[in-house]
N, C-alpha and C positions, 0 to 999 in steps of 0.2 A: 577576554570577554564575557561579558556575566548569559547563560544562556537562555533563550524567553520561548517556555516552552507554553504557552497561555495564545502561541500568534498564531492566527489561521495560515495552514500551509497552502499552496499554491494547490494540492490537488482536489479540493474541498471546495475549491469557486463554483463549481457546478452549473457550469458552462462550457458550452464545445459543442464537438458534433455528437451523438445520440445519448446523448447529455439527460434524459427521459431514461437511461438504464445503466447507461457504460460509466460510471462511479471517477475510475481512473485509468491512466494507463501506464506504463513502468517498460523503461530499460534497464537491464541492467547489466552490466561489463564484468565480466572476471577476470584477476590479472596478480599476476604473481610477477614478483622483483629478478631475474639474471644472478647467479653466482648466492643465493640464498636458498636456506632449506625447506618447503611446503610446510604449511602453517601444522601437520601432525608431527613433525618432526622438528619446529624450531626449540630457537633454548629462549629464557629469558633476552639476551644480547640481542639475536634475531627481530625478537618483536620489536626491541628500542629501536636496531637499527632500520627495520623500514616504515615506522614513524618519523624515523627523524626526516629518512627521506622524501617522504608523502610532504613532512608538515616544509623543507625544504620547496617542493617541487607545488605548493599551490600558493607560495609569497614567491614563484617566479611572474617576472613583469609581463610573458608572452601568456601564462595560465590565466592571470587577473584580464587580463585585455578579451582573450577568447573566452572566459567562464563569467566574467567577475569574482568578486571577493569573495574567498576560501576561508574557513575558520576552525580549528582543528580542535578536539573537545578529548580530554583524557574520559576515557570511562572509569579508570580506578579513582577521579575526581568528581562523581556523579556519585549522585546517593541512588540505592535500588527504584528508588518509587522515580527520579529523572531517567534512569534507563529506561524503566517499562514504560512511562511513558512516553518515550522515545518508539516503540516499542507498539504503541496505542496506537499511535501517526505516521505506523507504516516508513518511519525512515529506519529501523533498524533490526534485525533479525530478535528472536526470541535467545535462542543460542549465546549470538554476541554478546545479549544484556546481562547471562548467569556464567558467561566465561568467566574465567579468570587470566592474573598476565597483563600483558603489558598488549589497551587495544585501546583505540581509538573510533572517532566515528568526525567526521568533514561535513560541514553544513553551509550552502547559501543562504542569502540572510529569506528565502522565501522558500527555502528545503526543495525546492524543484530538483537539486542536482545535491548528491549524496555521499558520500565513502562509507562505505565499512571497512576498518581498516585492522587486517589481521581479524578476520575471522575463521572462514572456510580458505578463502584463499588473503594474499596479499591484500590484496586494494580491491572492491565490490561496486563499482562506481554506479551509479544508480541515478533516475531521471524521472522526478514523477510526477503525473500533468493529468486535469481534470479531463474527466471526456473520452470520446475514442483521437487522441493525440498522439498515437506511435511513430506516426512519422515525425511530429515536432519533438516526441522525446528524444529519438533515434539521431536527430541529426544539432541539437543539445548533448547527446553522449556523447557522441563520437567528436565531435568540436573538444570538448572535452580532453578526449581520448587521444588527439591527436598531440595536444598541447602536454599534457601529462607524457608521452613520449618522446617529445624535441627535453626532457628536461631527466627522465628513467627510463631505465634498458628493464625490457620487459623480459620473460623464459616466451623463447616461440622455438618454432619449427617447421622449419622452410614444405614438410611435406603435411603434418598436422594443423597448424599453425598453434593460433597460443596455446599453449601448458598450463592446467590446470589442475587443482588436488583432486574433484571430482574427472571420471572418464566422461560425464555423459556432457560436463562446457568445453570438453579439448576442441579445439577449431577458432570458431567466432571467438567464445568467451562470453558469448549472448543470449540473455533471456528478456525474453518479450514478456509480457500478459498484463491483464486486463482485468478490471474487477465488474462485474456486472450482476445488477438485483434484478430475479429475475423471480418474483412471485407469484407467477402466473402461471408459472411453468408448474413452478410448487402444487401449487392448488390446485390445478386442473391432472395433476400427479401424472404430468411429462418430463417430469427434470430430470427423476434417473434416469429414463430410455433417452432422451436428445443427448447428455451429459458424457454419459458411457460412450456411445458414438465417436467421443471428441477423441477416442485413445487411435483410434485404426485411422485418422488424418494427422496424429505427431502431435495432439493437443494434450494436455495431461490440467486437469480439475481440480482446487486446492479449495481450502476454507480461507476464514476471512486474516489470518497472518502469515497463510503459505504454506508451504510442504509439513504433513503431517498435522495442522490444524480442521477443524473444525468447519464448518456452514454454520454463521450466526447472520441470522435479520434475515436470513432469503438473498445474501451480499456469497457469492462464489469467486474465486482466482482460476483465468484459462491462462497457461502459457505455452511456448514450445517447452517440446522434452528432448529433442534432439539438435545441438551445431556444428558436428563436424558433419563434411560434405557440404555442407547448407550455406549460402551469404547471408550478409546481412538482409539485403531487399529482401530476401526470399522468405526469408523469417519471419519478416515484420508485414508483409503482405499477404505470408499466410494466416497469418493470425489476426489483422484487419478483417480478411472475408471471412473467417470464421468466428469472429464478435460480428459482423454484420448478422448475419444471417442467427448469432442464435437474439440479438436486439429484435431481428425479424418475428424469431417465434415465441420471444416473449409476448410485442403489441400481439400477434392473433391467438395467444393466451390470452391475451387480458380481453378480447372484442369477444371474445367464446364466453368468456365471464359475464359481461357486461348482458350479453344477449340471452345467457341461461337463466339467468336471475337477478336482474340490478337491484332489487331493494336487500337482497339476499348482502351483494360484494357492499354496498352504502352503507350497512346497518353494518357491520362489518367495520368498515374505515370509519366510519363515527363511531363507536365503538371504542374503539385504538384511541381517537381522540380525547373521546372523553377520561379514558381512562390517567392516560397521559397530562391531560389539564388538571384530573382532580384526586390520582391517590395518593398518599401519605405515605406508601409504604413501594417502592419498586427496587426489583434486582435487572443487573447489568443484559442478562436473559431476555429478562420479557423486554424492558424496555428497546433493544435491539430492535424486538419481533412488532412488539405495539408502532416503533418507529417505522418496521417495513410497511405497517399495513397504511399508517401516512402517505409517506412517500407515493406506494399506488395510490393512494388517492388524490394526491397533485398531481401526478405526472399524469392521472386520468382525469383532469379535471372537476374530478369529486369535492374538492378541496382544494381551496383558492390561497392559504397559506393551510404552512409555512412553507418558505422559500426552498430549494436545493440545496443551496452553503447555509442556509441556517441545519438545516439535515445532513448533509455531511460533515459537521462541525458537530452536532450533536453526538453523531458514531464515538466520536473519542468522548466528548466532556460526561458520559457513563460512565466511562469505563472506569474503577477502582484508581487506577493511577493518581487518573487527571484528577477524578474528584476529591481526591486525598488534598494535596496541589493547591486545587481553589480553594479547599477550605483549613487552607495551613498548618494539617495539622494528620497523625493519622490515626483511622477509625477500624471498628471492628468493623463486623460485613453489616452486621441492624443500622450504623449509624451510617454507614453509604447508602446501605438502601430505603434511610426516611429521607440522608441530605441529597442525594438521588434527584427523586419524588420531589420534593420543594426549587431545587433548583430546574428540573423541568418542564413542572409548572409556572412557573416565573417565564421563562423561555417560548414557552408556548401558547398563552394562557393569549384568549380573542381580546382585540380592545372592547369595548362595552358602548 
């Protein structure tokens, strides 16, 4: 089956609880197959065996009935450009995209459910939904996990729980995360203090593409740090509470900006819109920052358009790999900057 990389993923819809600040919600479950060494000790034969077992499982009637049709794609059969687009769409990790050997990704048609095969663990099942929908994401991930348990035997210890390559994932094997847009906290210089305080309540803060990456466009990922000793519901409830509190703090910071100097705020937002709709050369980093300012304008009712769905799509569409896919050829950095500006102008131009 041909991999459609230009389709709009479920998480980009831009609707749902707290969608003015929370971009997406993700639940990830780490699982390993019993009797097969963890990834750092695997041979090529082990990797092939894992892929074969996963492929058999996703085609089992019970799995299809529980979560829908899933398709497996070998990463060896995808170009480096295609793998990078999966990173840009937050479907696979940068580490998996660059890894050698027998690796695969499993996708549902809407990308709401995906599986990284032979990454840090044999299976990393992910559910990715728009806005603050952690509980809904957990229900889908749990249904998929139950269906796979009927087809696969996972490494499990009665005292420790699910066994994983990284000790911090032992137990439930669950990582919950939300991606938030926090421009006002950054502009009012509160972000550092607010986000650093989260470590005290067991929450980690990461950049746009997860662990080891920097924040871009005022986008931050927050996630639970530990899984051992905590139930799935405890982890999800705690992160939901933290996310809502962050959203409230961001809204307070936005009102502070509005009260302190509305003209300056509006000027920043309209300048960003002006550059995006008129620039002839635009880097990815600059585009993300300007999109952040425009998003803030939309969320604060300073701008009437574009809508959240388009802004979420633009987060991916301005990235280097996606641009080259769209233009159907490899491009130099300068050519990408020119093409990026052209594409953004076309998508955001106000109707006359």
